[in-house]
N, C-alpha and C positions, 0 to 999 in steps of 0.2 A: 206925341202921336203914339198910339200902341199898335202892337201887332198881333194878330190871329195867324196861327197855324193849323188849318183845317185839314184832317186826314181823312179819306175815304177808309173804312174799315179793309184789312187784308182779306185775302180770298177765304170765302165761307165755302159750306160742303154742299153746292149747286147739286139738286136732283139726288140728294142722299136724304135718308131718312130724318136728319136734323141738320136742315140746311144751316142753321144759326151758328154751329161749330165751326172753327176755323179748319180749313184744310190741313195737311203737312206744308204743303207749300206756302199757304197763307201765315202758318207759324214762321217760316223762314223769312217772307216778306217784311213781317213785322220787326224781326229781330234785326235786319238789314237797316231798318228806318232807326231803329234805336241807336245802332253803332252809328250811323250817318251822323245823327243829331249831336252824338257826343265827339265825334272828331270835330265837327262844326263849332263846339264849343257852346251850342244851344240851351241857355237857362230859360225857365218858363216861371212866371210867378204863379200861374194856376193852370190846372189840367181839368177839362170837362169830358165828358163821355155819354152816349146815350144808352140806354138800359139794355140792349140787346147783347146776347153772348159775345158776338162778334166785335161789337165795339169795346165791350169791357176787356176782352181778351188782347185785342190789337192793343190796347191801352195799357195793360198789365206789363206786356212784352215791353213796349217802348220805354213806358216809365222805370221797368226794372233797370234796363240800359242807363237811363238818365241818372237814376239813383244812386248808382255805383261811381258816378262821377260827380255826385253832389250838384246837379244840375238842375233836380227839382225836389223840393222840401216836403210836397203833401199830395196824399193820396188824390185820383182822379174824382172830381164832383160829378155824380150821375145825374143827368138831366133830362128827364123824359121829354123836352121839347126838341131833342136831338134825335128822336127815334124815327125810324123809317114810316113811310105810309103803308096803307094797307090794300095797295092795289093788287097785290098777288092773290088775296081772298078775293077781290072781286073778279078777277080771272078765273080762279079755281071754279068759283060758285055761279058765275054769269056766263061762261063762254057758250054753253050749249044755248042758252035762250037768245043771247046775242047773235050768234050764227043763224039762226031761224029767222031773224028780222033784219039782219044786215050782211049784205053780200059780201063786202070785204073782210069782215070778220069770219064768215063762212069759208071763204077761200084760204084765209091765212091758217084757220083751224084745221083745215085739211091738209095743208101743206105742212104744218107742223106733226101733225099725227103720220105723214107719209115720210118724214126724215129718217134717216137711218144711222148715217155718220153722226158723231160727237159734234163736229164742227157744225154741219148742218142743222143738227137739233137746236144747237145754240141760236144760231142765225135765226132760224124759224121761229122760235121762242121769242127772241127779242121783238121781231117785226109785230107778232101777235101782241105783245105786251104794251109795245108803244102805242098801236091802235086802240086798245084798250083803254090806257091812262088817257090818251087825248079824249075819249067821250066822257071819262070820269070828270076832268077838268073843266068840260062845258057842262056839267051837271047833267048830263044824258044817262047817266048809271048812278042809281043809290041801291046801297045794301044794307039792309038792317043790322046795326052795331058797327059800321063802318064809316069813320068819319069822312065828311064831305071835303073836296078840294079847299073850298073856303076855310074850314074849319083847321085841316092840316096846315095850309100856309101860315093862318093867324098864329097856331101854335108855334111853328118854327119861328115866326118873327119875334115871338116872346123869349124864345131861346136866345135869339140875336141880342135882343135887348139886354137879357140877362148877363151875357157875357161881355157884352161892350160897355154897359153903364158903369160910370164910376167917375171920381173926381182924379183920381192920380193917373198921370201921363206917364207914357214909355213902359207900360206893363207889356210882357210879352204871354201870351196865352195859347196853349195846344188844346186842341179839340178833336173829338172822333166821333165821326157819324156815318151816314148812308147817303146814296145817291140823290134821294129825293129831297131830304132837308138841304143838302149841300146846294141844289137846285135854287133853294129859296134863297139862300145866301148870296149866289149869284144875282139872282133876280133883284134882290134888295141893291147889290154894289153897283149893278149896270142898269137900273132902272129897266129891265128887259121884261119883255111880255113873257107869259106864262109858258106859252110853245118853245120860244127862243131858250128860256132858262132850262126846259125841260131837255131840249136837244142838246145844250152844254153838258147837262149833267149824264145824259148817256153816253158821252165821251170819256166819263171818268174811269180810269183805271184802278184796280185795287190797290190800296196803300198809297194812293198819291197824294201830293202836297199842294194845296190851294192856299196862297197867302193873301190876307186883307190887312190894309192898316186903318184904324180907327181914333176918332174922337167922339165926344160926345154928341156932336152934330156932323159927323161925317163918317162913311164907311166905304170903302174903295177896295177893288180888286188890285193887287200887285203882281201875282203871278198864279197860274193855272195848271192844274192836273200834271205837276212835274213830278217826275222819278230819278232825282240822281242818286238816290241810294240802291237802285236796281239797276245794275250793270250789264246785265245779260238778258237776253231776249226771252229766255226760258223762264224768268223771273217775273216776266211782264204778263199780266191777266185783266181781262174785263169783269170776268165772272169767278 
């Protein structure tokens, strides 16, 4: 039996000009995770990362701490299959059209635009985002140049296969990704519906740990959304 420790990237720079860059707090979260894994003596045979800057920077910080303790011997393998979906582009380019033909979306757009306080802005954005993603998963939204839900899930499933296939047992693998792909990992392990997997994914906190055990014929969730390395409430974030 082998083990996969799957990490959601640390906090990015939400609502900034470059969302993909880790925030100062995100850098701190990643450093805490790296030091926690060192204290635990967690050695890894392979490390994978999505292509986004927030994935690669989180991996860089964590693996930097692991390398100091000789707990990882190779650089992260960048795997495009771990990239996030493009539902943010659908929201950006389709919100106006959707609000004209969908009363629920129209109300959510209006509520988001009326929000003023940061907490309320985040909450209203999440509700709008979830509603749009659900339409996308059902094939009710298509945008040129943006992969469909079906293509997205197939891509991530190829990533799962790339990470878990192999004859050697007892491997320990570390991977860094985002909410969307991690939701597909959960869907695969739990045989969950698309909606259930998405709802689980939306609970993922920044820099959280979800652990899976696997063989060539088995892929099982062992723990979900854990934060043993972030021991103060001000270190814990959703965005």
